[in-house]
MIGUDO-215859 format. One record per residue (C-alpha): x, z, y. Coordinates in steps of 0.2 Angstrom, whole numbers, padded with zeros to 4 digits, always signed. Each point is the difference from the previous one (the first is absolute). Example, Ala and Ser with C-alpha at 12.3 -4.5 7.8 and 13.67 -1.06 7.14 Angstrom:
<drenlos>
+0062+0039-0022;+0006-0003+0017;
</drenlos>
This chain:
<drenlos>
+0942+0882+1173;-0009+0014+0008;+0014+0002+0013;+0000-0018+0004;-0019+0000+0002;+0001+0015+0012;+0013-0008+0010;-0006-0018+0002;-0012-0003-0013;-0014-0013+0002;-0018+0002-0005;+0004-0011-0015;+0014+0012-0006;-0013+0015+0001;-0013-0009-0010;+0013-0004-0013;+0004+0018-0002;-0019+0004-0001;-0002-0013-0014;+0013+0010-0010;-0010+0016+0001;-0016+0000-0009;-0015+0006+0011;-0007+0013-0011;-0011+0014+0006;+0008+0017-0004;-0007+0013+0012;+0009+0014-0007;+0017-0008-0002;+0015+0011+0000;+0015-0011-0004;+0006-0013+0013;-0004-0015-0011;-0018+0005-0002;-0001+0004+0018;+0006-0017+0005;-0013-0008-0011;-0013+0010+0008;+0006-0004+0017;+0000-0019-0005;-0018+0003-0007;-0006+0005+0017;+0009-0014+0008;-0010-0012-0011;-0017+0008-0003;-0002+0011+0016;+0004-0013+0012;-0001+0002+0019;+0010-0015+0004;+0002-0018-0004;+0007-0004-0018;+0018-0004-0003;+0006+0013+0013;+0010+0016-0003;+0008+0003+0016;+0004+0019+0005;-0018+0002+0007;-0008-0005-0016;+0013+0010-0010;-0006+0015+0010;-0018-0001-0003;+0002-0004-0019;+0012+0015-0001;-0012+0011+0009;-0014-0005-0011;+0011+0004-0016;+0003+0017+0007;-0018+0003+0004;-0004-0004-0018;+0009+0016-0005;-0007+0010+0014;-0018-0005-0005;+0003+0007-0018;+0006+0016+0007;-0013+0000+0013;-0014-0002-0013;+0007+0013-0011;+0001+0012+0014;-0018-0003+0005;-0006+0002-0018;+0010+0016-0001;-0008+0008+0016;-0017-0005-0007;+0003+0008-0016;+0008+0017+0006;-0010+0001+0016;+0012+0009+0011;-0002+0005+0018;+0005-0015+0010;+0007-0001+0017;-0007-0014+0012;+0011-0003+0015;-0010-0008+0015;+0011-0009+0012;-0003-0014+0013;+0018-0005-0002;+0012-0004-0014;+0017-0007+0003;+0005-0005-0018;+0015-0012+0003;+0005-0013-0012;-0006+0004-0018;+0010-0011-0012;+0017+0010+0002;-0010+0017+0000;-0010-0006-0016;+0015-0005-0011;+0009+0015+0006;-0014+0012-0004;-0003-0009-0017;+0019+0001-0003;+0001-0018-0004;+0011-0007+0014;+0014-0004-0012;-0011-0009-0012;-0008-0010+0014;+0017-0004+0008;+0006-0007-0017;-0017-0010-0003;+0001-0008+0017;+0018-0004-0002;-0005-0011-0015;-0013-0008+0011;+0014-0004+0013;-0003+0014+0013;+0007+0017+0004;-0013+0014+0002;+0006+0003+0018;-0002-0018+0004;-0019+0001-0002;-0003+0018+0006;+0011+0000+0015;-0006-0007+0016;+0007-0016+0008;+0012+0006+0014;+0002-0005+0018;+0013+0005+0013;-0004+0008+0016;+0015+0002+0012;+0012-0001-0015;-0009+0014-0010;-0009-0005-0016;-0018+0005+0001;-0015-0003-0011;-0011-0015+0004;-0011-0008-0013;-0004+0005-0018;-0008-0007-0015;-0009+0017-0002;-0006+0006+0017;-0003+0019+0004;-0019+0004-0003;-0006+0002+0018;-0011+0015-0003;+0006+0012+0014;+0011+0003+0015;+0013+0015-0002;+0004+0016-0008;-0018+0005-0004;-0001-0016-0012;+0018+0002-0007;-0004+0018-0004;-0015-0005-0009;+0009-0012-0011;+0014+0013-0004;-0014+0012-0005;-0007-0013-0012;+0017-0004-0008;+0004+0018-0002;-0016+0005-0008;+0001-0015-0012;+0018+0006-0004;-0006+0017-0003;-0014-0006-0012;-0013+0007+0011;-0018-0007-0001;-0001-0007+0018;-0007-0015+0009;+0002-0007+0017;-0014-0007+0010;+0002-0012+0015;-0005-0016+0009;+0005-0018-0004;+0006-0005+0017;+0001-0019-0001;+0010-0002+0016;+0008+0017+0001;+0004+0009+0017;+0010-0014+0007;+0016-0009-0002;+0012+0003+0014;+0009-0014+0008;+0013+0002+0014;-0001-0013+0014;+0007-0001+0018;-0015+0010+0006;+0002+0014-0013;-0010+0004-0015;-0014-0012-0006;-0012+0003-0014;-0006-0012-0013;-0010+0002-0016;+0009+0006-0015;+0001-0014-0014;+0003+0011-0015;-0016-0008-0009;+0004-0018+0006;+0002-0005-0018;-0004+0015-0011;+0007+0016-0006;+0004+0000-0019;-0002+0019-0001;-0018+0002+0005;-0015-0001-0013;-0017-0004+0007;-0013+0011-0009;-0015-0011+0002;-0010+0013-0010;+0004+0014+0013;-0011-0004+0015;-0010+0012+0010;-0013-0003+0014;+0005+0006+0018;-0015+0003+0012;+0001+0000+0019;-0014+0002+0013;-0017+0003-0007;-0010+0016+0001;-0003+0016-0010;-0016+0002-0010;-0007+0017-0003;-0010+0002-0016;-0015+0012-0002;+0011+0012-0010;+0012+0002+0014;+0014-0011-0008;+0008-0014+0011;+0005-0018-0003;+0010-0012+0010;-0008-0017+0000;+0000-0017+0009;+0014-0006+0010;+0013-0012-0006;+0009+0001-0017;+0017-0007-0004;+0011+0002-0016;+0015+0010-0003;+0011-0009-0013;+0014+0009-0009;+0018-0007-0002;+0011+0010-0011;+0019+0001+0002;+0010+0009-0014;+0012+0014+0004;+0012+0003-0014;+0010+0016-0002;+0018+0001-0003;+0005-0001-0018;-0018+0007-0005;-0015-0008-0009;-0010+0005+0015;-0007-0014+0011;-0012+0005+0014;-0011-0010+0011;-0001-0004+0019;-0017-0006+0002;-0003-0011+0016;-0017-0004+0007;-0005-0016+0008;-0016-0003+0009;-0009-0016-0004;-0018-0007+0001;-0010-0007-0014;-0004-0019+0000;-0018+0004+0002;+0003+0009+0016;+0008-0016+0008;-0014-0009+0010;+0003-0018-0006;-0014-0007+0010;+0007+0007+0016;+0017-0007-0005;-0007-0017-0003;-0009+0000+0017;+0017+0003+0008;-0003+0018+0004;+0017+0005-0008;+0003+0016+0009;-0017+0007-0004;+0001-0006-0018;+0016+0009-0003;-0004+0016+0010;-0002+0012-0015;+0017-0007-0007;+0008+0004+0017;-0008+0017+0000;+0007+0003-0018;+0018-0003+0006;-0003+0012+0015;-0007+0013-0011;+0015+0003-0010;+0003+0018+0007;-0016+0007-0008;+0003-0010-0016;+0012+0012-0008;-0011+0015+0003;-0016-0009-0006;+0008-0007-0016;+0011+0014-0005;-0012+0013-0005;-0012-0012-0009;+0015-0005-0010;+0006+0017-0004;-0018+0006-0005;-0002-0015-0011;+0017+0005-0009;-0005+0019+0000;-0016-0005-0010;+0008-0012-0011;+0012+0014-0006;-0014+0012-0005;+0000-0009-0017;-0019-0002-0001;-0005+0017+0006;-0018-0001+0006;+0001+0013+0013;+0012-0001+0014;+0008+0016+0005;+0004-0003+0019;+0008+0017+0002;+0014-0007-0011;+0003-0015+0012;+0014+0009+0010;+0009+0005-0017;+0001-0019-0004;+0002-0007+0017;+0013+0004+0014;-0001-0011+0016;+0014+0001+0013;-0003-0007+0017;+0016-0008+0008;-0004+0005+0018;-0017-0003+0008;-0003-0018-0003;-0010+0002-0016;-0010+0015+0007;-0017-0009-0002;+0003+0003-0019;-0006+0018+0003;-0018-0005+0006;+0000-0014-0013;+0002+0012-0014;-0013+0011+0007;-0012-0014+0001;+0003-0006-0018;-0002+0017-0007;-0016+0004+0010;-0009-0017+0002;+0005-0009-0017;+0003+0015-0012;-0013+0012+0007;+0011+0015+0004;-0005+0013+0013;+0011+0002+0016;+0008+0016-0006;+0006-0007-0017;+0005-0016+0008;+0010+0009+0013;+0009+0011-0013;+0005-0015-0010;+0006-0010+0015;+0010+0015+0007;+0008+0003-0017;+0004-0018-0002;+0008-0005+0016;+0017+0005+0008;+0007-0007+0017;+0018-0004+0005;+0003+0001+0019;+0013-0012+0006;+0001+0003+0019;-0003+0012+0014;-0001-0014+0013;-0017+0000+0008;-0001-0019+0001;+0002-0001-0019;-0014+0013-0004;-0014-0012-0003;-0016+0002+0010;-0014-0013-0004;-0015-0004+0011;-0016+0009-0005;-0010-0014+0008;+0009-0013-0011;-0001+0010-0016;-0019+0004+0002;-0003-0019+0001;+0012-0004-0015;-0002+0015-0011;-0016+0009+0004;+0000+0010-0017;+0018+0005+0002;-0003+0006+0018;-0014+0011-0006;+0011+0008-0013;+0014+0003+0013;-0012+0007+0012;-0006+0012-0014;+0018+0005-0004;+0003+0004+0018;-0016+0010+0002;+0004+0011-0016;+0018+0002+0006;-0006+0007+0017;-0012+0012-0008;+0014+0006-0012;+0011+0004+0015;-0013+0009+0009;-0005+0011-0015;+0018+0003-0007;+0012-0002+0015;-0009+0005+0016;+0016+0002+0009;+0003-0019-0002;-0017-0004+0008;+0008-0005+0016;+0011-0013-0009;-0015-0008-0009;+0001-0015+0012;+0018-0004-0005;-0003+0004-0019;-0016-0009-0003;+0000-0018-0007;-0011-0008+0013;+0006-0001+0017;-0016-0003+0010;+0007-0004+0017;-0014-0011+0008;+0013-0012+0007;+0008-0004-0017;-0007+0009-0015;+0012-0001-0015;+0002+0006-0018;+0017+0010-0002;+0006-0007-0016;+0014+0013-0002;-0012+0014+0003;-0012-0007-0014;+0015-0001-0012;+0005+0018+0003;-0017+0007-0001;-0004-0010-0016;+0016+0001-0010;+0006+0014-0011;+0018-0002+0005;+0009-0007+0015;+0018-0003+0000;+0013-0005+0013;+0015-0011-0005;+0015+0010+0005;+0003+0018+0003;+0001-0001+0019;-0015-0011+0001;-0010+0011-0011;+0004+0015+0011;-0005-0009+0015;-0017-0005-0009;-0003+0019-0003;+0006+0006+0016;-0008-0012+0012;-0010-0015-0006;-0010+0009-0013;+0004+0018+0005;-0019+0005+0002;-0004-0008-0017;+0014+0011-0008;-0010+0015+0006;-0015-0006-0010;+0010-0006-0016;+0016+0009-0001;+0005-0007-0017;-0006-0018+0003;+0016-0006+0009;+0017-0004-0008;+0015-0010+0001;+0005-0015-0011;+0016-0008+0006;+0000-0018-0002;+0012-0009-0012;+0006-0017-0006;+0003-0008-0017;+0019-0001-0005;-0003-0015-0011;-0004-0013+0014;+0010+0009+0013;+0016+0003-0009;+0001-0007-0018;-0007-0017+0003;+0005-0003+0018;+0017+0006-0002;+0006-0003-0018;+0018+0002+0004;-0001+0018+0007;-0012+0004-0014;+0013-0005-0013;+0013+0011+0008;-0012+0015+0000;-0004-0003-0018;+0018-0002-0004;+0005+0017+0009;-0015+0009-0007;+0001-0007-0018;-0018-0003+0000;-0014-0010+0008;-0013+0014+0000;+0003+0003+0018;-0012-0015+0003;-0014+0012-0005;+0008+0016+0005;+0009+0000+0017;+0005+0018-0002;+0014-0007-0011;+0008-0008+0016;+0006+0017+0005;+0013-0002-0013;+0008-0014+0010;+0005+0012+0014;+0017+0003-0010;+0004-0019+0002;+0004-0003+0018;+0014-0009+0011;-0004-0018-0005;-0004-0011+0016;+0000-0018+0005;+0006-0008+0016;-0012-0013+0006;+0002-0010+0016;-0012+0010+0009;-0012+0015-0002;-0017-0005-0005;-0012+0010+0010;-0018-0003-0005;-0017+0005+0006;-0015-0008-0009;-0017+0006+0002;-0016-0003+0009;+0003-0003+0019;-0008+0015+0009;+0006+0009+0016;+0000+0017-0010;+0012-0008-0013;+0011-0003+0015;+0008-0017-0003;+0001+0000+0019;+0013+0014+0000;+0010-0010-0013;+0000-0016+0010;+0004+0010+0016;+0015+0007-0009;+0005-0018-0005;-0001-0006+0018;+0011+0015+0006;+0013-0004-0014;+0000-0019+0005;+0002+0004+0018;+0015+0012-0004;+0008-0013-0011;-0001-0013+0014;+0009+0012+0012;+0014+0003-0012;+0016-0010-0002;+0003-0010-0016;+0012+0013-0006;-0012+0014+0003;-0014-0009-0010;+0011-0001-0015;+0000+0019-0001;-0019+0001+0000;-0011+0000-0016;-0007-0017-0004;-0019+0002-0003;-0014-0012-0005;-0017+0007+0005;-0015-0006-0009;-0018+0004+0005;-0015-0006-0009;-0018+0003+0000;-0017-0006+0005;-0009+0004+0016;-0019+0000+0000;-0007-0016+0008;-0008+0011+0014;+0013+0013+0002;+0008-0007+0016;+0015+0012+0002;+0005-0002-0018;+0000-0018+0002;+0011+0002+0016;+0012+0010-0010;+0001-0014-0013;+0003-0012+0014;+0014+0011+0007;+0009+0001-0016;-0001-0019-0002;+0006-0003+0018;+0015+0012-0002;+0005-0008-0016;+0000-0017+0007;+0012+0005+0014;+0011+0012-0010;+0002-0011-0015;+0006-0015+0010;+0012+0009+0012;+0017-0005-0007;+0008+0016+0008;-0011+0012-0009;-0008-0008-0015;+0015+0005-0012;-0004+0018+0004;-0019+0001+0002;-0014-0010-0007;-0019+0003+0003;-0012-0008-0012;-0019+0001-0001;-0005-0003-0018;-0016-0010+0000;-0015+0003-0011;+0006+0016-0008;-0007+0004-0017;+0004+0008-0016;+0011-0015-0006;+0010+0001+0016;+0002+0018-0002;+0007-0002-0018;+0014-0010+0007;+0004+0010+0016;-0001+0017-0006;+0014-0001-0014;+0011-0008+0013;-0002+0013+0014;+0012+0014+0005;-0010+0008+0014;-0019+0001+0001;-0009+0006+0016;-0015+0012-0002;-0002+0006+0018;-0019+0002+0002;-0006+0013+0013;+0000+0017-0008;-0017+0005-0006;-0007-0018+0000;+0006-0008-0017;-0011+0007-0014;+0012-0003-0013;+0010-0017-0001;+0008-0005-0017;+0012-0014+0005;+0013+0014+0003;-0001+0004-0019;+0003-0018-0004;+0015-0001+0011;+0007+0017-0006;-0003-0005-0018;+0012-0015+0003;+0014+0010+0008;-0005-0003+0018;+0003+0013+0014;-0014+0005+0011;-0001+0003+0019;-0016+0008+0004;-0011+0014+0007;-0008+0015-0009;-0016-0009-0002;-0011-0004-0015;+0009-0001-0017;+0017+0000+0010;+0000+0019-0002;-0001-0001-0019;+0012-0015-0002;+0013+0009+0011;-0001+0015-0012;+0002-0012-0015;+0015-0011+0006;+0009+0014+0010;+0002+0003+0018;+0017-0009+0000;-0009-0016-0005;-0013+0001+0014;+0004-0003+0018;-0013+0011+0009;-0007-0002+0017;+0001+0018+0005;+0010+0004+0015;-0013-0005+0013;-0014+0008-0010;+0009+0017+0000;+0002+0000+0018;-0019+0000+0002;-0003+0015-0010;+0004+0012+0014;-0011-0010+0012;-0014+0001-0013;+0001+0019-0001;+0000+0002+0018;-0012-0012+0006;-0010-0005-0016;-0011-0015+0003;+0005-0003+0018;+0018-0005-0004;-0003-0018-0002;-0008-0002+0017;+0014+0009+0008;+0015-0006+0008;+0012+0006-0014;+0002-0018-0006;+0015-0009+0007;+0003-0018-0007;+0016-0003-0009;+0011-0013+0009;+0001-0010-0015;-0019-0001-0002;-0001-0006+0019;+0014-0012-0003;-0008-0009-0015;-0016-0001+0009;+0007-0008+0016;+0010-0012-0010;-0016-0007-0008;-0008+0000+0017;+0014-0010+0007;-0005-0015-0010;+0015+0000-0012;-0011-0004-0015;-0011-0013+0008;-0014-0002+0013;-0014+0009-0010;-0008+0014+0009;+0004+0016-0009;-0005+0012+0014;-0017+0005-0008;+0010+0005-0015;+0013+0010+0009;-0013+0007+0011;-0007+0009-0015;+0016+0010+0000;-0003+0006+0018;-0019+0000+0005;-0006-0001+0017;-0001+0019+0004;+0019+0004+0000;+0014-0005-0011;-0001+0005-0018;-0018+0005+0000;-0006-0016-0008;+0012+0001-0014;-0013+0006-0013;+0011-0004-0015;+0015+0009+0008;+0012-0015-0001;+0009+0006+0016;+0001+0018-0005;+0008-0004-0017;+0011-0014+0006;+0015+0011+0003;+0000+0008-0017;-0003-0018-0008;+0015-0007+0009;+0011+0015-0005;-0006-0001-0018;+0005-0019+0000;+0017+0004+0007;+0002+0012-0015;-0006-0014-0012;+0014-0011+0007;+0013+0014-0002;-0006+0003-0018;+0000-0018-0005;+0018-0002+0006;+0005+0015-0010;-0009-0005-0015;+0006-0018+0000;+0018+0004+0006;-0002-0011+0015;+0010+0012+0010;+0015-0001-0012;-0005+0014-0012;-0015+0003-0012;-0007+0017-0002;-0017+0009-0002;-0012-0001+0014;-0015+0011+0006;-0015-0004+0010;+0001+0017+0008;+0011+0002+0015;+0012+0015-0001;-0009+0009+0014;-0017-0004-0006;+0002+0006-0017;+0003+0018+0007;-0008+0000+0016;-0018-0007-0002;-0012+0014+0004;-0018+0004+0000;-0013-0005-0013;+0009-0017-0005;+0015+0010-0006;-0010+0013-0009;-0011-0013-0008;+0015-0009-0007;+0008+0017-0006;-0014+0007-0010;-0016-0009+0003;-0009+0017+0003;-0019-0003+0006;+0003+0010+0015;+0014-0011+0006;-0010-0016-0005;-0015+0007+0010;+0011+0002+0015;+0006-0018-0001;-0018-0005-0002;-0005+0010+0015;+0012-0010+0010;-0006-0017-0006;-0018+0005+0004;+0005+0005+0018;+0008-0017+0002;-0016-0009-0006;-0011+0011+0011;+0012-0003+0015;-0002-0018-0002;-0019+0002+0000;+0001+0010+0016;+0008-0016+0008;-0015-0009-0004;+0007-0012-0014;
</drenlos>
């Protein structure tokens, strides 16, 4: 009966099945029959749709609420346990979280997927039927389109996905840890592809509702803006007046894998109270004026997280004192650890100082000691445009008390430098927090984080080295032990076990244990099991990440253009000898980032021509994957064979998608940038196609001419690079004007000098590496008539690479790493000398 219903069952058939299963509430059900009854209970008594319906969408929501019952039990138990034992608790502050779909992750972490699959079968459904997205076809390839459960639109890229991986891992390790973020109703944007390129519309993840979030109507804190600072006779200060909105908490459960621990992601939404809505103005037709405060509440979200987090944390700190009359504030850092995920939550620093001094009555020195010992800061970028600087004028108007505190921190920091590090007095203008440039006075948020935090970390070894050697080098002279490296990571539950169950089963079979899910070191034992390969119709070559010039999707598509042109020039027999390849590129370009949107348009236009060319489309396809998100990644990553991580050396802080691809058996083509350095060591050089040949050619130039090499005449464009550009300019891919994009590779003061992200410099190495990919693919799959082991290293390169790159791979000595770092810094300084 179930199969019949699934195949062509009517609404009446489904209701008939429901009537045979009693709707009984059983929130802790374990066996399939009891779970089926609990699901049916929610279909009847937690209704969100019209009666007498149990279509797949209704089945999803009823199932999600049944799973949530078990989560809430573990959630409450975890909260009570933390309250009783009062451990030191970590609070992770991030403006972004990319959680992905929750149902598959929840039943997997709770280890109830089989029980729920059997229960749903009794109700006429397969588990996959309600968890998987509806699928659409783009150019013959199955791509995700619409889902009953939509990805929570709480971020944009790697920063948000990293935060979500951290929450999953901390819950699995049974660590007392919460995440704090913002409840973005409309997300960043949903990406649509049209004839004109990328278009942005609002995300609709809350169009209906999320079954996973719990509004906490008792957790509400006032958020003040504007106003003035009142000075009391005793010298204490108080922020008064202005406008006040409300921060309301929404909690999302974060279950650990096969553990009782269920932590929280607390999201804040800014709202206004009913009494703050001017009904008289509304009734008089002054709608905009009546709703002004509500509008400002929505615009004020950025500050909401900083303003609500510490009142919430302090309230919990006091609750766990178990009735003690006297609060020992010196113990606060032994119970609270706050990690800032980049500079976005920086205002939490002056906010904690304000609360401790103005509300709790502490003096400056005690409040500063507590703040410093509580807060740590993760830096995610060395790019100047990503290091936030906020207008002093705007901040004095919006947050006058916070600006007083920031000004005092700055003043005391300068005094400390003058008294303890006089040799740095000439650097104070760069080190201080306030940039008082009369044309544009700003607050340097990264400087405020470094000065205030007890620890500052980078997110990959190379990135951390650059921070210490360049970006924060003078701070290192002040605090030598403050800076450290913490290479980013991923959760193997979502990115292997749940998204690639077939491969997971094979790994468990060979290892004779599933403990690898929590201990990836066990995967080392798989190295003795090799030689098994598949023979798909084409090589799946994927680059999915935020669209940015330094990530160099432009180099990828230029390579595809050159490949297409060469295929067009071949005879039919010659084409049959080539390696068929499907190139997929996905990611969002910020709405105001013109060149990134041009890259998206170029990929789309190239695909439109290549994929409809009957001579070539059996050997090459180019696809832009629209609206890339976590759920799309969960499908693309397990099916990939080559993944591109080709950012300009020294510009990618970390990057973790390389880990997700490698975990699923994918080979990597990339630069020695960010976490590529560590991932290459882990998977082995033979599985990493390194863009190295062109780089090693520059080492001699660097030693001879140092910072002037990039403005010299040493650079000669590779003929393949020129050919690809000219082919685009010829109009082969439509009438769109790509000259502004291609001009960024040349500049107006001599060829190559405008190529800030070194696309032209690295293109020869990139194309040579891609040729090695083709060769290795043919060897590995037997396309050339024999199947044998491959290596990503060319014979000559494996022996002849010289200079810091080779030494770094050989033994990783600090001296060699610093030599490589020196070269990278020269590249960046040379680019600055060009005026970029």
